[in-house]
C-alpha positions as CSV (number, residue, x, y, z in Angstrom):
1,M,-5.3,-2.0,-27.1
2,S,-6.0,1.6,-27.8
3,V,-6.6,4.2,-25.0
4,T,-10.1,4.8,-26.4
5,R,-11.0,1.0,-26.3
6,D,-9.6,0.7,-22.8
7,R,-11.8,3.7,-21.7
8,R,-14.9,2.2,-23.4
9,E,-14.3,-1.2,-21.6
10,R,-13.9,0.6,-18.2
11,E,-17.1,2.6,-18.8
12,R,-18.9,-0.6,-19.8
13,A,-17.7,-2.3,-16.6
14,Q,-18.8,0.7,-14.6
15,R,-22.3,0.6,-16.2
16,H,-22.6,-3.1,-15.6
17,R,-21.7,-2.6,-11.9
18,L,-24.1,0.4,-11.6
19,I,-26.9,-1.7,-13.0
20,L,-26.3,-4.5,-10.5
21,M,-26.0,-2.1,-7.6
22,A,-29.2,-0.3,-8.5
23,A,-31.0,-3.7,-9.0
24,R,-29.9,-4.8,-5.5
25,E,-30.9,-1.5,-3.9
26,L,-34.3,-1.5,-5.5
27,A,-34.9,-5.2,-4.6
28,E,-33.9,-4.5,-1.0
29,A,-36.1,-1.5,-0.7
30,E,-39.2,-2.7,-2.6
31,G,-38.8,-6.4,-3.4
32,W,-37.8,-8.2,-6.6
33,E,-41.4,-7.9,-8.0
34,A,-40.8,-4.1,-8.1
35,L,-37.8,-4.5,-10.3
36,T,-38.6,-4.0,-14.0
37,T,-36.1,-3.2,-16.7
38,R,-38.0,0.1,-17.3
39,R,-37.6,1.2,-13.6
40,L,-34.0,0.0,-13.5
41,A,-33.2,1.9,-16.7
42,E,-34.7,5.1,-15.2
43,R,-32.9,4.6,-11.9
44,V,-29.4,4.2,-13.6
45,E,-30.3,7.0,-16.1
46,Y,-29.6,4.8,-19.2
47,S,-32.0,3.8,-21.9
48,Q,-33.5,0.3,-21.9
49,P,-31.4,-0.7,-25.0
50,V,-28.2,0.2,-23.0
51,L,-29.5,-2.0,-20.2
52,Y,-30.2,-4.8,-22.6
53,S,-26.7,-4.5,-24.0
54,H,-25.5,-5.7,-20.6
55,F,-28.3,-8.1,-19.6
56,K,-30.9,-10.0,-21.7
57,G,-33.6,-9.2,-19.1
58,K,-34.6,-9.3,-15.5
59,D,-33.7,-13.0,-15.2
60,A,-30.2,-12.3,-16.3
61,I,-29.9,-9.5,-13.8
62,V,-31.2,-11.7,-11.0
63,A,-28.7,-14.4,-11.9
64,A,-25.8,-11.9,-12.0
65,V,-26.9,-10.5,-8.6
66,A,-27.1,-14.1,-7.3
67,Q,-23.6,-14.8,-8.4
68,E,-22.4,-11.7,-6.6
69,G,-24.2,-13.0,-3.5
70,F,-22.5,-16.4,-3.7
71,T,-19.1,-14.6,-3.9
72,E,-20.0,-12.6,-0.8
73,L,-21.4,-15.6,1.0
74,A,-18.2,-17.7,0.3
75,K,-16.0,-14.8,1.7
76,L,-18.2,-14.5,4.8
77,L,-18.2,-18.2,5.5
78,R,-14.4,-18.5,5.0
79,T,-13.9,-15.5,7.3
80,A,-16.0,-17.2,10.0
81,R,-14.1,-20.4,9.6
82,T,-10.6,-18.8,9.6
83,A,-11.5,-16.8,12.7
84,T,-12.1,-20.1,14.5
85,D,-9.1,-22.0,13.1
86,G,-7.4,-24.0,15.8
87,Q,-10.6,-24.4,17.7
88,E,-12.6,-27.7,18.0
89,P,-14.5,-28.6,14.8
90,R,-18.0,-28.1,16.3
91,R,-17.1,-24.5,17.3
92,R,-15.7,-23.8,13.8
93,L,-18.8,-25.3,12.2
94,R,-21.1,-23.3,14.5
95,A,-19.3,-20.1,13.5
96,V,-19.9,-20.9,9.8
97,C,-23.5,-21.8,10.4
98,Q,-24.1,-18.6,12.3
99,A,-22.5,-16.6,9.5
100,Y,-24.8,-18.2,7.0
101,L,-27.9,-17.5,9.0
102,R,-26.9,-13.9,9.6
103,F,-26.3,-13.5,5.9
104,A,-29.8,-14.7,5.1
105,V,-31.4,-12.3,7.7
106,E,-29.2,-9.2,6.8
107,R,-29.6,-9.5,3.0
108,P,-33.1,-10.9,2.4
109,A,-33.4,-9.7,-1.2
110,L,-29.9,-11.0,-2.1
111,Y,-30.7,-14.3,-0.4
112,Q,-33.9,-14.5,-2.4
113,A,-32.1,-14.0,-5.7
114,M,-29.6,-16.7,-4.8
115,F,-32.1,-19.4,-3.6
116,V,-35.7,-18.5,-4.2
117,L,-36.1,-16.8,-7.5
118,P,-35.7,-18.9,-10.7
119,T,-32.4,-18.6,-12.4
120,R,-30.5,-20.8,-14.8
121,L,-27.6,-21.2,-12.4
122,E,-26.6,-24.8,-12.2
123,F,-25.9,-26.2,-8.8
124,A,-23.6,-29.2,-8.4
125,G,-22.9,-29.7,-12.1
126,E,-20.4,-29.1,-14.8
127,E,-21.7,-25.6,-15.5
128,T,-21.7,-24.5,-11.9
129,P,-20.4,-20.9,-11.7
130,T,-17.2,-20.4,-9.8
131,A,-18.9,-18.2,-7.2
132,L,-21.4,-20.9,-6.4
133,R,-18.8,-23.6,-6.2
134,A,-16.7,-21.3,-3.8
135,A,-19.7,-21.0,-1.4
136,F,-20.1,-24.8,-1.4
137,D,-16.4,-25.3,-0.9
138,A,-16.6,-23.0,2.1
139,F,-19.0,-25.4,3.7
140,M,-16.7,-28.3,2.9
141,E,-13.7,-26.5,4.5
142,A,-15.7,-26.0,7.7
143,L,-15.9,-29.8,8.1
144,P,-12.9,-31.9,9.2
145,E,-11.1,-33.4,6.3
146,A,-11.4,-36.8,7.8
147,A,-15.2,-36.5,8.2
148,P,-16.8,-39.5,6.4
149,E,-18.9,-38.6,3.4
150,R,-17.7,-35.0,3.7
151,E,-19.4,-33.7,0.6
152,A,-22.8,-35.2,1.5
153,R,-22.5,-33.7,5.0
154,A,-21.8,-30.3,3.4
155,E,-24.8,-30.6,1.2
156,L,-27.0,-31.6,4.1
157,L,-25.7,-28.8,6.2
158,W,-26.4,-26.2,3.4
159,A,-29.9,-27.7,2.9
160,A,-30.7,-27.6,6.6
161,L,-29.4,-24.0,7.0
162,H,-31.4,-23.0,3.9
163,G,-34.5,-24.5,5.5
164,I,-34.0,-22.8,8.8
165,S,-33.4,-19.5,7.0
166,T,-36.5,-19.8,4.9
167,L,-38.8,-21.0,7.7
168,S,-37.5,-18.3,10.0
169,A,-37.9,-15.5,7.4
170,T,-41.5,-16.5,6.9
171,D,-42.2,-16.9,10.6
172,R,-43.0,-20.6,10.2
173,I,-40.7,-21.5,13.1
174,P,-40.3,-19.4,16.2
175,A,-37.1,-17.4,16.8
176,Q,-36.9,-19.0,20.2
177,G,-35.1,-22.3,20.0
178,G,-32.7,-21.2,17.3
179,A,-29.7,-22.1,19.4
180,T,-31.1,-25.6,20.1
181,R,-31.9,-26.2,16.5
182,L,-28.3,-25.2,15.6
183,D,-26.9,-27.5,18.3
184,L,-29.0,-30.4,17.0
185,L,-27.9,-29.7,13.4
186,I,-24.2,-29.6,14.3
187,E,-24.5,-32.8,16.4
188,G,-26.2,-34.5,13.4
189,I,-23.5,-33.3,11.0
190,L,-20.5,-34.0,13.4
191,P,-21.6,-36.5,16.0
192,R,-19.5,-36.9,19.1
193,G,-17.2,-39.9,19.5
């Protein structure tokens, strides 16, 4: 490869990264409804055609941001799990659950891109992106290998945490009782004896 081509590819990757960072910042500050390709192009100081050379439109930007979010979530969940390796399974699972719930609270726009806004990302299928699969695998790894129906338990855990996150974010369930809800969830996923 020529030096010029290498430089162009690096510059393209930097523009791509800049567009995604600006989209996330704008969404966190003003919400996804404020994000338009025109505003984003102005913010990154590139023309709309340059923006469209990277992404087909807002939906593609949201999907790319969501994939970044799944990568970050998987790393966070794995970090929570490894920090509690060697401890009893419920404690390890609690750490992973708490990490997930914190992620949803601390990154609301990112969480919304991942789970609320429409994207064409396929969950649990042949076309599931690697980042999304890694996040699900982090839930699987938080469960004991010998847990019966481990994959179904991981799906149920993720679904319940998503429900708790969504209901909490919209004030449909009170903040009080969060620890009790988490205890009941963990007991349901990993019953004693």
